N, C-alpha and C positions, 0 to 999 in steps of 0.2 A: 860811646856811652849809650846804655839802654834808656829808652824813654819811659819805660814802665816803672811806676813807683811801687816797689814791693816790700820795702822795709820802713819801719817807724822807730825812731829813737825816743825813749822816755827818760829825760833827765830826772833822777830821783835820789840824788846824793845829798840834798840839802839837810839842814839841821832841824827845820820845822819849829823854830823858836816861838812863833806866834801862837802855838798851841801847847806850850809848856803849862803845867807839868805833864800833860798826857803824852807828849812826844819825847819824854825823857827816855823811855824804853820802847815806845811804839813808833815806827816810822809814820810821819804825817800822811804819807800816801796810803797807809793802811787804816786810817780813821774811817769809820763807817758812815756812809751817806745812806740812811735808812738801814739796809742790811747788806750792803756791798761796800768794799773798800773803794776809796776815791779812784785809785789807779785802775780798778777793773772797768769803770765806766769808759776811760780812755782806751783801754785795750779792746773793749767790745766795739767802740767806735771805729778803731783802726781795722779790725777784722771785717766789720760791715762795709768798710770802704775799699776792700780788696787787698789789704796788706797781708803778706804771707809770713813775715818774720818780724817779731817784736824784739827790740834791743833795749834793755833797761840798764841805765847807768846808775849804779848803786854806790853806797859808801859804807863806812863802818856802822854796825848796828842795824843794817837794813835786811838782815837775813829773813825776816818775817815775810817779805815779798816773795822770795824764792820758795819758801814753804807754802805760801798761799796758792801759787800757780802750779805746784807739784802735786803728785798723788799723795793722799793721806791714807795709807793702807789700814792703819788701826781704826781710824774714823769710819772708813768705808765698810770695813768688816763688821764693826759694831752696828752700824745703821742697817746693813743687810741682815744681820742676825736678828735684829729687833723688828724687821719688816717695815722699816721706814723708807719705802721705795721713793717717795717724792724727794725727801731730803738727800737720799743717796744719789739721785739724778742731779741734784744741785751741786753736790760735792764733786762728783765725777765730771760734771760739765765745766767747772772752773779749770780743772787740770787739762781738759781737752780743748780749751779755747784756742790756743795758738802755739806755734813754735816760738819759744822764748829763749833768748840768750842774755847773759849778764856780763857786764864789764865794770870794773871797779874804778871809781874816781877817788884817788887816795886823799886828796884835799879838796874842799869846796872852793874852787878857784874861778867861779863864774860860769854862766850858762854856756858861753862859747867854749870854754875848756871842757865842760861836760859833754857837749856835742862832739868835740874833737876826740874824746876818749873812745867814741864809737867808730872812728875812721876805718880801722882794719876790718870790722864786721860789716860795715856798709859797702866798702869797696868803691868802684868807679861807676856808680849809678845814682840816679836821683833818689831822694829819701824824704820822709816826713819827720817832723819833730812835734811831739805832743807834750805839753806841760800838764802833768796830772792834776794840778790845782785848778785848772780851768775845765769845768764840767759844762758841756754844751748839750742842751736838749733840742733836737731838731728832727723833723720828719725824714729828711735826707741827711745822713751824717755830714757834719761840717767838713771833715777831711775828704769825703767823697766829692763834695762840691768843689773843693780846692784842687783835687786831682784832675777833675774835669777841666778846670781852667788851665792847669799846667799842660795837659795834653793838647788843648786847643791853641794856647799861646806860646808854649815852649820856653817859658821863663819861670824863675822861682816865684812862689806865691805866698803872701803873708796874710793871715786872717786878720780882718779889722772890724771894728765896730765904731759907730758914731758916738762920740762923747762931747756933750756941750758943757761949757762952764769950767770952773776952776779944777774940777776933778781930772781934766785932761792932763794935768801936770804929773799924774801918777803913771803915765804910760809913755812908751815910745810912739811918736807921731809921724805919719808919713807926710812928705812933701811931694807934690805932683799935680795931676789933673785927672778928672773923671773921664773914663773911656767913652767916646761918643756912641759906640755900638752896644755897650752894656754898662748901665749905670752902677752895677755892683762892682765893677772892675776899676781899679785906680792905677793909672800909669805912674809908677813911682820914679821920682828923680832924686830923692834923698829922704832922710829921716832925722828927727831930733829926739834925743832921749830925755824924757821928763821935763819938757819946757814949761816956763811960766805961761799962763793963759795968753798973755799979750804976745808971746813969742812963738806960739804954736802955729806951724805952717798950714794946718788943716784941722778938721775935727775927726780925722781917721786915726783911731788908736789901734796899735798892734796888740793882739791878744795871743794866747798860747797855742797857736797852730801854725806850722810852717811847712812848705814843700820846697826843698832846696836842691840845687844841682851839686854834684860832688866837688866842683871847683872851690866851694866855700871852705873845704878842709885845708887846702894849701894856703888860702888867705888867712884863715884863723891861725895857722902856724906862724905866719909872718906878722901877726898882730902884736903890737907892744902892749904888755899887760898894764892895766890901769891901777886904780887905788886898791890896795890890799893884794896886789899881784894877780888880780882877776882879769880874765879874757872874756870880753862881752860878745855875744852873738851879733848884736847890732853893729859892732865895728866890722865884723866879717862880712855882713850883708852890705854895708856901705862900700866896702872894697869890691864886692861882687857887682855892685851897681855900675862901676866904672867899666866893666867888661861885658856884662850881660843885662838883659831886661829883667826887671823885678816888678811884680804886680801886687797891689793890695786887693783883697777881695772881701767885701762886706757880706758875710755869710747870712743865710736864712736860719734862724734859730735863736735860742735864748741862752746866754752865757752866765754861769755862776762862778764867782771867785771862791772856791772851796778852800783856798789857802788863807782865808780871812774868817774870823769867827762869825761875823754877821752874815757873810756870804754863805757860809756852811749852814747856818740856821735857815736862811732863806731857801737854799737848795733842798734841805731836808723837808721843809714844809711842802714845797711844790711837788717834789718827787713822791712824797707820801700821799698827797691828795690825788695823784694820777693813778695810784695803785688800786685795782679793783678789790683787793683783799683788805686794804687799809683805809682807802679814801672816804667812803661813806661815814664810818664811825669817827674817823679823825676830823672830818668836816663838822660833824655834830659837836665834837669836843671843842673845837675852835670857836664855834658859835656861842657856846656856853661860857666862854671866858669873859671876865669883867675887865675890859680894856679901857 
């Protein structure tokens, strides 16, 4: 097995019901955060982390993602004819971002099943999983931080953040201990999915970034489906823990849940304020609001 993480899987076959009616015809991954689709932020993070091959797991009605990352000959020709060189560079830049492959998840049967759909394209090598809903703003890309830990420690790495209070029950939570050599690394011994506050084994909540060894594919294939016939990635990782080391990593950066309406609004405000072309005027607008 190669130790280099070259491929990233993007599960993007979900229905996006939290954003209905907008997602009735538009994939939730294509909803715009300022002026880029949510999924593009994750793809850019992966490329900046050294990923060479993006694998997007799609479903019915998700063709807009393929069109977005493809060449748009008509648009490019029109922009070139009108002398819109800056916009032409933006359009061409999207299609040149990465080598992208697509695989179809015929039914939404859980995150573990979505990852399993990418097995043949990943092969026998470690790989990353990025959930497009989780947008992370960081000086050093979150995935790059995790890949560095993977290369140093040689075990699967799960991105975590510290969650205090009752909201911990919305996450998968790690059990284990803080690494004595690096306080950001958590030596994982188990995990609990969406525990009650009093049952949470720690404050380390798993968010949408994973670096996994290919052994997880065989373990997911052996996983008994749960409610609704779904195969959960957490179950595959728990099985992996019995054979290999798994680490949690508290990344440096700020995470936004863009799969949630409030989280999407928060991300839009913060990303817009950081833009040199939008930030100053937008900041003045916000100051003038009667709150």
